[in-house]
C-alpha positions in Angstrom: 160.2 89.7 121.8 158.8 88.9 125.2 156.7 85.8 125.4 154.8 83.9 128.0 156.0 80.3 127.2 154.7 77.1 128.6 158.0 75.6 129.8 156.7 72.1 130.3 157.3 71.0 126.7 161.0 72.0 127.0 161.4 70.0 130.2 159.7 67.0 128.6 161.9 67.3 125.5 165.1 67.4 127.6 164.1 64.4 129.6 163.3 62.5 126.4 166.6 63.4 124.8 168.5 62.0 127.8 166.3 58.9 128.1 166.9 58.1 124.4 170.6 59.1 124.4 171.9 58.3 127.9 175.4 58.7 126.5 175.0 62.5 126.9 175.5 62.0 130.6 179.1 60.9 130.1 180.8 64.4 129.8 179.4 65.6 133.1 180.0 62.3 134.8 183.7 62.6 133.8 183.7 66.2 135.1 182.2 65.1 138.4 184.9 62.4 138.8 187.6 64.9 138.0 186.2 67.4 140.5 186.1 64.8 143.2 189.7 63.7 142.5 190.8 67.4 142.3 189.2 68.1 145.7 190.7 65.1 147.3 194.2 66.0 146.1 193.9 69.6 147.4 191.9 69.0 150.6 195.0 68.9 152.8 196.7 71.9 151.0 196.4 75.4 152.4 195.9 77.4 149.2 195.0 80.7 150.8 192.5 83.1 149.4 194.0 83.4 146.0 194.6 79.7 145.6 191.1 78.9 146.8 189.7 81.4 144.3 191.8 79.9 141.5 190.6 76.4 142.4 187.0 77.6 142.2 187.6 79.1 138.8 189.1 75.9 137.5 186.4 73.7 138.9 183.6 76.0 137.5 185.3 76.2 134.1 185.5 72.4 134.0 181.8 72.1 134.7 181.0 74.8 132.0 183.2 73.0 129.5 181.4 69.6 130.2 178.1 71.5 129.8 179.4 72.7 126.4 180.2 69.1 125.3 176.8 67.9 126.6 175.1 70.7 124.6 177.0 69.6 121.5 175.8 66.1 121.9 172.2 67.2 122.5 172.4 69.3 119.4 173.7 66.3 117.4 170.8 64.2 118.8 168.3 66.9 117.8 169.7 67.1 114.3 170.2 63.4 113.6 167.8 61.7 116.1 170.6 60.1 118.0 174.2 60.9 119.1 177.3 59.2 120.3 180.3 60.0 122.4 182.5 60.2 119.3 180.1 62.6 117.6 180.0 64.8 120.7 183.8 64.7 121.1 184.3 65.6 117.4 182.0 68.6 117.7 183.6 69.7 121.0 187.1 69.4 119.5 186.1 71.5 116.5 184.6 74.1 118.9 187.4 73.9 121.5 189.0 77.2 120.5 185.7 78.8 121.4 184.6 76.5 124.2 187.8 76.9 126.3 187.8 80.7 126.5 184.1 80.8 127.2 184.4 78.2 129.9 187.2 80.2 131.6 185.4 83.5 131.3 182.1 82.1 132.8 184.1 80.2 135.4 185.9 83.4 136.4 182.8 85.6 136.4 180.8 83.0 138.3 183.5 82.5 140.9 184.0 86.2 141.4 180.2 86.6 141.8 180.0 83.8 144.4 182.8 85.5 146.4 180.6 88.7 146.3 177.9 87.2 148.5 176.5 84.6 146.0 173.8 86.7 144.2 176.1 88.1 141.5 177.3 84.6 140.8 173.7 83.5 140.2 173.1 86.5 138.0 176.1 85.4 135.9 174.6 82.0 135.5 171.3 83.4 134.4 172.7 85.8 131.8 175.2 83.2 130.4 172.9 80.2 130.4 172.4 80.3 126.6 176.1 80.8 125.8 176.9 77.2 124.9 173.7 76.6 122.9 174.3 79.7 120.9 178.0 78.8 120.4 177.2 75.3 119.2 173.9 75.9 117.3 174.8 79.2 115.7 178.5 78.6 115.5 179.2 81.9 117.1 182.5 83.2 118.4 183.2 83.1 122.1 182.4 86.8 122.5 179.4 86.5 120.1 178.0 83.6 122.1 178.3 85.5 125.4 176.7 88.6 123.9 173.9 86.5 122.3 173.2 84.8 125.6 172.9 88.1 127.5 170.7 89.6 124.9 168.3 86.6 124.8 168.2 86.3 128.6 167.4 90.1 128.8 164.9 90.1 126.0 163.1 87.0 127.2 163.8 87.6 130.9 160.6 86.0 132.2 161.0 82.7 130.4 164.7 82.6 131.2 164.2 83.4 134.8 161.4 80.9 135.4 163.5 78.1 133.8 166.5 79.2 135.8 164.5 79.0 139.0 162.9 75.7 138.1 166.3 74.1 137.3 167.8 75.7 140.4 165.0 74.3 142.6 165.4 70.9 141.1 169.1 71.0 141.7 168.5 72.0 145.3 166.1 69.1 145.8 168.6 66.7 144.3 171.3 68.0 146.6 169.2 67.3 149.6 168.3 63.8 148.4 172.0 63.2 147.6 173.0 64.1 151.2 170.5 61.6 152.6 171.6 58.9 150.2 175.3 59.5 150.9 174.8 59.4 154.7 172.9 56.2 154.5 175.5 54.4 152.4 178.7 56.5 151.8 180.4 54.5 149.0 177.3 53.2 147.1 175.5 56.4 147.8 178.3 58.4 146.3 178.1 56.4 143.1 174.3 56.8 142.9 174.6 60.5 143.6 177.2 60.9 140.8 174.9 59.2 138.3 171.9 61.4 139.5 173.9 64.6 139.1 175.2 63.5 135.6 171.6 62.8 134.5 170.4 66.1 136.0 173.0 68.2 134.3 172.6 66.4 131.0 168.9 67.0 131.1 169.3 70.6 132.1 171.7 71.1 129.1 169.2 69.6 126.7 166.4 71.7 128.2 168.4 75.0 127.9 169.4 74.2 124.3 165.7 73.7 123.3 164.6 76.8 125.1 167.3 78.9 123.5 166.3 77.7 120.0 162.8 78.7 120.7 163.6 82.1 122.4 166.0 83.0 119.7 163.6 82.0 116.9 166.2 79.6 115.5 165.4 77.9 112.2 166.9 74.6 111.2 
């Protein structure tokens, strides 16, 4: 069913979830630190095209996996009113057999799309944006979650596209702010930017979870 939703309540809900449960920022913060270390280790290594592509797949899969853990914590907070790192880790471990393949598949598709002049990679992100929420909230299989995400994104394309654009624009603005902060104070700026990105991705995960539950007509 195609609906014209007011997206503001979902944005407010995501912000409130992170403000009340700042612990949900931890998975993405860990992922960001790992990505930085990974990049530093490989910066002087000539990987070639295949190696560079594999590196991109691994980095993308790591981000997707961290997103999955964040969604699981946001889901826990939604059900119980609060969450903890232990609760999120427990849910993520239980879902790991499905989280891992989904993360690798999305990482591979996204990386392949980016190599094909960026646009296909963005299309992959749009169509798979509800994969982790459906996997966690509906306890679907890896394939089932991917199929569910594509179906919801297609059936509710307008709402999904508008939210995707809004989050993308917010991410672009944050990137520009981060560049300015880092240039003004490299070390302190890097720490501040890491925290800002962790907060942004955690909020985006909570927003997408709530939007998915509405678009898919999920009932508690």
